[in-house]
C-alpha positions in Angstrom: -0.5 0.1 0.4 2.7 2.0 0.8 4.4 1.6 -2.4 1.7 2.5 -4.3 0.8 5.4 -2.6 4.2 7.2 -3.4 3.8 6.1 -7.0 0.5 7.4 -7.3 2.2 10.6 -6.0 5.2 10.7 -7.6 3.2 9.8 -11.4 0.8 13.3 -9.9 4.0 15.1 -9.3 6.0 14.3 -12.6 2.5 15.2 -14.9 3.2 18.5 -13.0 6.9 19.2 -13.6 9.3 21.4 -15.3 13.1 22.9 -15.7 15.2 22.0 -12.8 14.6 25.8 -11.5 10.7 24.4 -11.2 11.1 20.9 -9.9 8.2 18.9 -8.3 10.1 17.0 -4.5 10.6 14.0 -3.3 7.2 12.4 -2.4 6.7 13.3 1.8 8.4 10.6 4.6 5.8 7.9 4.8 4.0 7.5 8.2 6.3 6.5 11.2 9.6 5.9 9.2 12.6 7.6 7.2 13.3 8.3 3.5 15.1 5.5 1.7 17.9 7.6 -0.1 20.6 5.6 -2.4 23.2 7.6 -3.7 25.0 6.5 -6.5 28.7 7.9 -7.6 32.4 7.9 -6.9 34.1 9.7 -4.7 32.8 13.0 -5.1 30.0 11.8 -3.1 31.9 9.5 -0.9 34.3 12.1 0.7 33.8 13.0 4.4 30.6 10.8 4.5 28.4 13.1 2.7 25.5 10.3 2.2 26.0 9.8 6.6 25.6 14.3 6.8 22.2 13.9 4.9 20.9 11.9 6.9 21.5 13.6 9.7 21.1 16.7 8.2 17.2 15.3 7.5 16.7 15.1 11.4 17.9 18.8 11.7 15.5 19.4 9.2 12.9 17.9 11.4 12.1 14.5 9.2 12.5 11.1 10.6 15.7 9.9 9.8 15.9 8.0 6.3 18.1 5.3 5.6 20.9 6.1 3.1 22.5 3.4 0.9 25.4 4.9 -0.6 26.7 2.8 -3.4 30.4 4.6 -4.5 33.9 3.4 -6.5 36.2 5.7 -7.2 35.9 7.1 -10.9 32.6 5.3 -11.5 30.7 7.0 -14.0 26.4 6.0 -14.3 27.7 3.4 -17.2 30.0 1.8 -14.1 26.9 1.4 -12.2 24.7 0.0 -15.1 27.2 -2.5 -15.0 27.6 -3.3 -11.7 25.2 -5.7 -9.3 25.5 -3.7 -6.3 24.3 -0.8 -8.0 21.7 -2.6 -9.5 20.5 -4.3 -6.5 20.6 -0.8 -4.6 17.8 0.4 -6.9 16.0 -2.5 -7.9 15.3 -4.4 -4.8 16.3 -1.4 -2.2 12.7 -0.3 -2.0 14.3 3.3 -2.7 12.0 6.9 -2.1 14.6 9.0 -3.9 17.9 7.9 -5.8 20.3 10.8 -6.1 22.5 10.3 -9.0 26.5 11.4 -9.6 29.0 11.4 -12.3 32.0 13.0 -12.2 32.1 16.8 -13.7 31.1 16.0 -17.8 32.6 18.9 -19.2 33.5 17.6 -22.5 31.0 17.6 -25.4 31.1 13.8 -25.4 30.7 13.4 -21.3 27.8 15.5 -21.4 26.4 13.5 -24.0 27.5 10.3 -21.6 25.8 11.7 -19.1 22.7 12.5 -20.7 22.7 8.8 -22.3 23.2 7.4 -18.9 21.9 9.1 -16.3 18.0 8.9 -18.5 18.5 4.7 -18.3 19.1 5.5 -14.6 15.7 7.5 -14.3 13.5 5.1 -16.2 14.4 2.3 -13.9 14.8 4.9 -11.1 10.9 5.5 -11.5 10.5 2.1 -12.7 10.9 1.0 -8.6 8.8 4.0 -7.6 11.6 6.1 -6.5 12.5 9.9 -7.2 15.6 10.4 -9.7 18.1 13.0 -8.9 21.2 14.3 -10.0 23.7 15.9 -8.3 25.7 18.4 -10.4 29.6 18.3 -9.5 32.3 20.5 -10.1 35.6 19.7 -12.1 39.1 20.8 -10.6 39.8 24.3 -9.6 39.9 26.5 -12.4 38.0 24.5 -14.9 35.1 24.5 -16.9 32.7 24.0 -14.3 29.8 25.9 -16.8 30.1 23.3 -18.7 29.8 21.2 -16.2 26.6 22.6 -14.5 24.6 23.4 -18.4 24.7 19.4 -19.7 23.8 18.1 -15.6 21.1 20.8 -16.3 20.5 19.6 -19.2 19.8 16.0 -18.5 17.9 16.6 -15.7 15.6 18.9 -18.4 15.7 16.0 -20.7 14.8 13.3 -18.1 12.5 15.4 -15.7 14.6 14.8 -12.6 15.4 16.1 -9.6 18.9 18.8 -9.6 20.8 19.3 -6.8 22.8 21.9 -7.8 26.3 21.9 -5.8 28.5 23.0 -8.1 25.9 26.1 -8.8 27.2 27.1 -5.0 31.4 25.9 -5.5 30.8 28.8 -8.8 29.5 31.2 -6.5 32.0 31.2 -3.6 34.9 30.7 -6.0 33.5 34.2 -7.3 32.0 35.9 -4.0 34.3 34.0 -1.3 37.6 32.6 -2.3 38.9 33.0 0.9 36.3 29.7 1.6 38.1 26.6 1.6 36.1 24.5 -0.4 38.4 22.2 -2.3 41.2 19.9 -0.8 44.8 20.4 -1.8 44.2 18.3 -4.4 41.9 21.1 -5.9 39.2 18.6 -6.9 37.8 16.2 -3.9 35.5 18.4 -1.7 36.9 19.6 1.8 35.3 19.5 5.0 33.6 22.9 4.1 33.0 21.8 0.4 31.1 18.4 1.8 29.3 19.9 4.0 27.8 22.2 1.7 26.9 19.3 -1.1 25.2 17.8 2.1 23.4 20.3 3.4 22.1 21.3 -0.5 21.1 17.7 -1.0 19.0 17.9 2.3 17.7 20.8 1.0 16.2 19.5 -2.1 15.2 16.2 -0.9 12.8 17.7 2.1 12.0 20.8 0.7 14.4 22.8 3.9 15.8 25.6 4.4 19.7 25.9 4.8 20.2 28.3 7.6 18.0 26.5 9.8 21.1 23.2 9.7 22.7 24.3 13.0 26.8 24.1 13.3 28.6 21.9 11.0 29.6 19.3 11.6 33.4 19.7 11.2 35.4 21.7 13.6 37.2 22.6 11.2 34.7 24.8 9.8 34.3 28.7 11.3 31.1 30.3 12.3 32.2 32.9 9.7 32.6 29.9 7.6 29.9 28.2 8.3 27.4 31.4 7.7 28.5 31.8 4.0 27.9 28.2 3.5 24.7 28.5 4.5 24.1 31.4 2.4 25.4 29.6 -0.6 23.4 26.5 0.1 20.5 28.5 0.5 20.9 30.6 -2.9 21.5 27.5 -4.5 18.6 25.4 -3.7 15.9 28.7 -4.0 17.3 29.7 -7.7 17.5 26.2 -9.1 16.2 23.4 -6.9 12.9 24.0 -5.5 9.9 24.5 -7.9 
């Protein structure tokens, strides 16, 4: 019965969907329990346990604690996940409510086309499982063509009517307005604790229609109070502009 209700709601909501800036939200948590969230990605999902942060932030948003299953492998694309039994089982047999998909930066024309194809396959498979698909927009190495990646992820979300988790949008804006906030690790690619917390706030805010400025103190002592304010505001700006109806 729970799955039937969620399927009916998802079909109704999808009929009203639009561009990523006008996307509908995932179905609300079922009574008495939290959402089941699957996160498919690579080290940009795994870093600093972003899935665990999402679970903790959901509670701060006033929701029942979700079950977050992360299936991550280094350097994986969505095609790689398609050919991995653990990834398929997480969606097909895990009874998820929300599936968060993440590929690499996808800044080149060929990687953008690859993202478009395989996010479409996963979006269809996710809906067949009764869940809501969405794309976690990641960033290229520092100084890379971040706008290209954002455009390719946005095009894929539009084409397949998925949710959009606009993390790279916030990274880009911080790189313009707050270069003093260290959102990258020294390798210039993977997120620092600052960047990981920012990503987790945006993902959680979109799933639960929550205000990131209410999420409280960061989970890392490496983040100063001043930086925390900047990160919460950056998350809210990105979600407000790109991640909500």
